[in-house]
Backbone as a ProteinNet text record, in pm:
[ID]
protein_1_A
[PRIMARY]
MSAPEHASHKHGPGRYVAVWAALLVFTALTVGLGRIHLAGGWSIVIAMVIATVKASLVVLFFMHMKEHGGASRLVLATTLVFVALLMGLVLLDNATRFPLANPPTEATLPLMPPGPDATLPAAVPARAAH
[TERTIARY]
13227.3	13122.1	13183.2	13133.7	13146.2	13043.9	13152.6	13047.1	12949.1	12844.9	12734.2	12781.4	12713.2	12748.6	12783.3	12643.7	12676.7	12813.4	12882.8	12946.8	13053.8	13071.8	13230	13187.5	13088.8	13070.5	13083.5	13217.6	13222	13263	13236.7	13219.4	13291.3	13405.7	13472.6	13336.5	13365.8	13335.7	13344.8	13426.6	13432.2	13288.4	13254.5	13147.3	13014.2	12985.8	12879.6	12886	13033.7	13052	13019.8	13065.4	13020.4	12870.7	12805	12645.8	12601.6	12629.3	12600.8	12624.4	12751.9	12764.6	12662.2	12633.8	12553.4	12415.6	12367.5	12255.6	12245	12372.7	12347.5	12328.9	12416.8	12413	12249.8	12199.2	12073.7	11952.6	11978.5	11926.5	11902.3	12041	12056.6	11999.6	11960.2	11944.7	11751	11719.8	11577.6	11529.5	11630	11597.2	11627.8	11693	11732.7	11594.6	11545.8	11462.3	11332.6	11330.8	11212.9	11200	11287.5	11295.8	11292.7	11311.4	11276	11132.1	11060.2	10988.5	10997.2	10962.8	10956.4	10822.5	10811.9	10674	10611.1	10501.4	10461.8	10485.7	10496.9	10487.6	10583.5	10710.2	10832.4	10885.6	10848.4	10938	10895.3	10785.6	10714.8	10801	10792.5	10846.2	11001.3	11071.5	11227.6	11207.4	11145	11151	11145	11059.2	10979	11121.7	11194	11302.7	11422.2	11448.2	11528.6	11497.1	11367.3	11312.5	11357.8	11356.8	11354.7	11523.6	11573.1	11724.9	11797.9	11732.8	11740.1	11718.3	11604.1	11525.6	11617.9	11640.9	11752.7	11841.1	11922.1	12057	12021.6	11981.1	11908.4	11893.9	11810.2	11764.5	11881.5	11957.5	12055.9	12160	12192.2	12360.3	12305	12215.4	12221.4	12119.9	12025.5	11955.3	12015.1	12124.7	12218.7	12123.9	12019.1	11958.3	12033.7	12139.7	12237.7	12314.3	12303.8	12374.5	12266.5	12167.5	12026.4	11968.2	11909.5	11844.1	11725.1	11627.7	11495.5	11397.1	11390.7	11233	11242.5	11377.4	11382.2	11368.7	11439.9	11431.9	11244.1	11188.4	11057.2	10956	10989.2	10930.7	10941.9	11055.6	11095.2	10989.3	11019.4	10928	10812.1	10721	10572.3	10536	10661.2	10602.4	10626.5	10739.1	10743.8	10619.5	10594.6	10452.2	10335.1	10312.9	10227.9	10189.8	10313.2	10363.8	10335	10383.1	10361.2	10194.8	10148	10011.2	9893.7	9960.9	9849.6	9889.8	10004.2	10040.6	9976.8	9962.4	9910.8	9725	9695.1	9546.8	9511.3	9613.9	9543.7	9585.6	9677	9712.5	9577	9533.1	9430.3	9292.5	9294	9160.8	9171.8	9262.3	9291.9	9299.1	9302.1	9291.4	9163.1	9062.7	8921.6	8832.6	8860.9	8777.4	8735.7	8867	8816	8850.7	8798.3	8789.2	8855.1	8792.2	8831.8	8961.2	8977.9	9105.9	9209	9229.7	9304	9271.2	9249.3	9229.7	9313	9237	9329.6	9398.2	9495.9	9635.4	9567.8	9451.3	9371.2	9329	9318.6	9220	9059	9031.7	8830.4	8760.5	8822.1	8684.8	8806.7	8714.3	8769.1	8757.6	8902	8917.4	8884.2	8746.2	8679.6	8549.5	8535.2	8458.4	8320.4	8230.1	8074.5	8014	8029.3	7976	8038.2	8018.2	8073.5	8193.9	8299.2	8434.6	8417.1	8361.9	8379.5	8498.3	8631.7	8733.6	8735	8696.2	8657.2	8565.9	8617.6	8517.4	8339.9	8283.6	8145.3	8179.5	8105	8101.1	8019.5	8094.8	7992.6	7890.9	7742.7	7678.5	7669.7	7678.3	7684.3	7605	7603	7501.3	7418.5	7300.8	7189.3	7228.1	7220.1	7211.9	7088.9	7155.3	6997.5	6971.1
11844.4	11759.8	11732.9	11773.4	11743.5	11601.6	11533.5	11396	11463.2	11382.2	11388.4	11396	11493.9	11461.7	11337.5	11215.6	11111.4	11010.9	11039.6	10944.3	10965.4	11066.8	11087.2	10982.5	10937.4	10844.2	10699.8	10692.1	10552	10457.6	10344.5	10231.6	10115.3	10054.6	9943.9	9823.7	9697.5	9578.6	9554.4	9581.9	9533.5	9562.3	9666.8	9742.4	9665.3	9611.6	9538.4	9371.9	9353.6	9246.6	9209.6	9302.3	9308.6	9317.9	9393.2	9402.2	9260.5	9220.3	9073.4	8963.9	8971.4	8874.1	8911.8	9024.5	9063.1	8987	9009.1	8978.3	8831.1	8733.1	8618.1	8554.9	8640.3	8611.7	8610.5	8736.1	8750.9	8680.3	8612	8514.6	8376.4	8336.9	8215.7	8229.3	8346.7	8370.4	8367.7	8410.5	8420.8	8237.6	8160.8	7989.9	7936.4	7998.1	7957.3	7953.1	8079.5	8106.1	8051.6	7992.8	7919.5	7803.6	7737.2	7594.6	7581	7695.1	7667.3	7771.5	7683.1	7804.3	7871.8	8007.3	8094	8142.9	8122	8138.3	8280.2	8302.1	8424.1	8522	8439.6	8517.3	8573.6	8573.8	8649.3	8603.9	8498.7	8448.3	8545	8601.8	8680.7	8829.4	8873	9021.7	9000.9	8868.5	8882.2	8886.9	8802.4	8785.4	8913.7	8997.1	9131.6	9230.7	9228.5	9298.7	9247.1	9117.5	9102.8	9132.9	9113.7	9135.3	9308.2	9371.7	9530.5	9559.2	9508.9	9502.5	9467.2	9375.9	9319.3	9410.4	9462.6	9595.7	9691.8	9731.7	9838.5	9843.8	9745.5	9718.1	9736.6	9665.9	9671.7	9784	9876.6	9993.8	10070.5	10075.4	10199.9	10198.3	10038.5	10034.8	9969	9865.5	9825.3	9914.8	9964.9	10092.1	10248.5	10246.5	10346.2	10484.1	10458	10577	10652.7	10581.6	10645.3	10787.4	10779.5	10922.8	10971.8	10936.2	11007.9	11106.8	11213.4	11293.9	11331.9	11447.3	11510.9	11428.9	11458.8	11350.8	11248.9	11148.5	10997.8	10986.7	11063.3	10988.7	11052.1	11136	11178	11041.4	11021.1	10900.3	10758	10746.7	10635	10644	10793.2	10796	10753.7	10809.8	10800.5	10643.2	10574	10434.5	10371.8	10395.5	10334.5	10360	10493.7	10532.6	10446.1	10414.3	10354.6	10203.2	10147.6	10006.6	9976	10036.4	10031.2	10055.3	10171	10154.1	10062.6	10018.2	9888.6	9751.6	9728.1	9630.9	9635	9733.2	9785.4	9754.2	9810.9	9794.7	9653.9	9612.6	9415.5	9332.4	9402.7	9328.9	9358.2	9474.4	9544.7	9452	9446	9377.8	9210.1	9151.5	9004.2	8988.8	9095.9	9102.2	9105.8	9108	9185.3	9110.4	9052	9009.8	8858.9	8778.1	8658.4	8578	8615.5	8611.3	8441.7	8349.8	8209.2	8185.3	8210.4	8200.7	8259.3	8356.4	8445.1	8413.9	8279.9	8310	8354.9	8402.8	8428	8353.4	8359.7	8286.1	8180.1	8234.2	8102.8	8010.1	7884.3	7807	7805.5	7856.2	7902.9	7810.6	7714.9	7591.1	7473.3	7375.6	7215.7	7213.1	7132.8	7108.7	6970.2	6938.2	6812.1	6825.6	6690.5	6668.3	6693.9	6770.9	6800.6	6644.5	6543.4	6417	6327.5	6163.4	6036.4	6027.8	5986.9	5994.9	5882.5	5934.8	5824	5741.1	5742.1	5697.1	5557.2	5578.9	5490	5362.9	5227.7	5112.9	5151.1	5109.5	5092.6	5024.2	5059.8	4940.2	4844.2	4693.5	4575.7	4595	4571.7	4561.6	4410.4	4418	4286.2	4238.9	4075.1	4007.7	3975.8	3960	3957	3793.3	3802.2	3670.7	3582.8	3470.7	3371.9	3313.2
7542.8	7647.8	7769.5	7856.6	8001	8022.5	8123.2	8151.5	8232.4	8300	8363.8	8524.3	8595.3	8722.6	8805.2	8766.1	8825.6	8789.3	8654.9	8613.5	8691.8	8797	8860.1	9010.1	9038.8	9116.1	9078.6	9067.2	8987.8	9136	9085.7	9236.8	9183.7	9255.8	9195.5	9242.4	9192.7	9198	9336.9	9445.4	9573.4	9681.4	9641.6	9711.2	9686.4	9560.7	9520.6	9562.3	9567.6	9603.9	9777.9	9810.5	10001.9	9991.1	9940	9921.9	9895.4	9782.3	9762	9879.1	9939	10033.2	10157.4	10185.2	10278.3	10281.1	10131.7	10094.1	10138.1	10076.9	10115.7	10254.5	10341.6	10464.9	10518.8	10479.3	10517.8	10490.9	10343.1	10267.5	10388.6	10420.5	10486.5	10617.1	10702.2	10804.7	10783.2	10683.3	10635.1	10633.7	10552.4	10537.7	10697.8	10763.8	10846.9	10967	11002.9	11054.5	11003	10920.4	10850.6	10907.1	10911.6	10988.2	11167.3	11177.8	11359.8	11384.7	11484.6	11537.3	11666.4	11680.7	11789.1	11801.9	11946.8	12019.9	12023.4	12018.1	12040.8	11903.8	11798.5	11644.9	11611.8	11707.6	11700.1	11548.6	11469.4	11377.1	11243.7	11246.6	11137.7	11173.7	11328	11301.5	11243.8	11287.4	11256.7	11129.3	11093	10907.5	10839.9	10888.4	10833.5	10845.7	10942.8	10965.2	10872.4	10883.7	10786.9	10634.1	10573.9	10454.4	10444.8	10536.3	10528.3	10487.6	10558.5	10578.4	10415.6	10374.3	10235.2	10126.8	10158.3	10037.4	10038.9	10174	10201.4	10119.3	10131.6	10053.9	9945.4	9892.9	9714.2	9679.7	9715.8	9674.2	9712	9804.3	9837.5	9757.9	9730.3	9633.5	9542.9	9510	9362.4	9257.9	9305.1	9250.9	9282.1	9356.6	9363	9417.3	9510.6	9549.9	9665.4	9728.5	9818.1	9732.3	9597.3	9563.8	9481.3	9494.3	9426.5	9533.8	9500.7	9587	9512.7	9616.1	9534.2	9529.5	9396.1	9352.6	9384	9360.2	9400.8	9526.6	9619	9742.7	9823.9	9732.5	9774.8	9703.8	9588.6	9521.8	9645.8	9669.7	9778.2	9903.4	9956	10114.8	10108.1	9976.2	9971.6	9929.9	9861.1	9857	9987	10066.8	10154.7	10274.7	10288.4	10371.9	10307.7	10198.5	10125.2	10151.6	10138.3	10183.1	10314.1	10416.3	10572.5	10563.3	10521.7	10546.2	10512.2	10362.5	10323.6	10393.7	10465.4	10515.8	10680.1	10749.7	10870.1	10843.5	10708.4	10712.1	10703.5	10610.7	10613.7	10741.7	10803.7	10966.9	11075.4	11057	11118.5	11086.9	10988.7	10896.1	10931.7	10925.8	10984.8	11113.8	11185.4	11352.8	11426.3	11335.8	11336.8	11284.7	11164.5	11085.6	11110	11146.3	11185.4	11327.3	11429	11552.4	11603.2	11521.1	11550	11483.2	11388	11330.4	11420.6	11453.6	11577.7	11685.6	11794.9	11928.7	12027.9	12141	12216.6	12275.5	12385.9	12394.4	12484.6	12571.4	12654.1	12555.2	12537.8	12468	12537.2	12396.2	12456.5	12419.5	12284	12237.6	12256.8	12309.9	12305.6	12155.6	12110.1	11994.7	11985.5	11974.7	11938.1	11863	11757.6	11684.2	11759	11652.8	11719.6	11702.7	11648.8	11645.7	11679.2	11698.5	11725.1	11591.8	11666.4	11579.6	11500.3	11339.7	11276.3	11236	11271.7	11250.1	11358.4	11471.9	11544.9	11537.8	11570.3	11492.4	11572.6	11581.8	11669.3	11759.1	11900.9	11993.9	11939.2	12003.2	11976.3	12091.4	12033.8	12151.6	12239.4	12384.4	12446.3	12431.4	12425.9	12382.8	12512.2	12509.2	12658.3	12679.3	12844.5	12882.8	12899.9	12855	12857.9	12972.6
[MASK]
++++++++++++++++++++++++++++++++++++++++++++++++++++++++++++++++++++++++++++++++++++++++++++++++++++++++++++++++++++++++++++++++++

């Protein structure tokens, strides 16, 4: 019996350790990014880029997509297209559905309560002079 074709692609543990170390570094970057605030929504953009890189490393090396071809790559590409489509539609829906939750850059509404502030003590009326 001949050995299967994929058995000839033996990889040592060094490759997996290097990918694991890279995943740890990107995880530390994600945690560090979560502790700081970047203006303009850049935090979510950077976090999504880091998550994409991490997912790519897992798919390419731990799931052996780098060695596979044909139908496996077609399924992966189709999945990525649908994930991007669904994420894009959710973001578009959020941007158009809740206008007060996503205000423009300039302040349009004053942040004041609609009535008297219940937390402040009521003003004591002055005594009438006799």
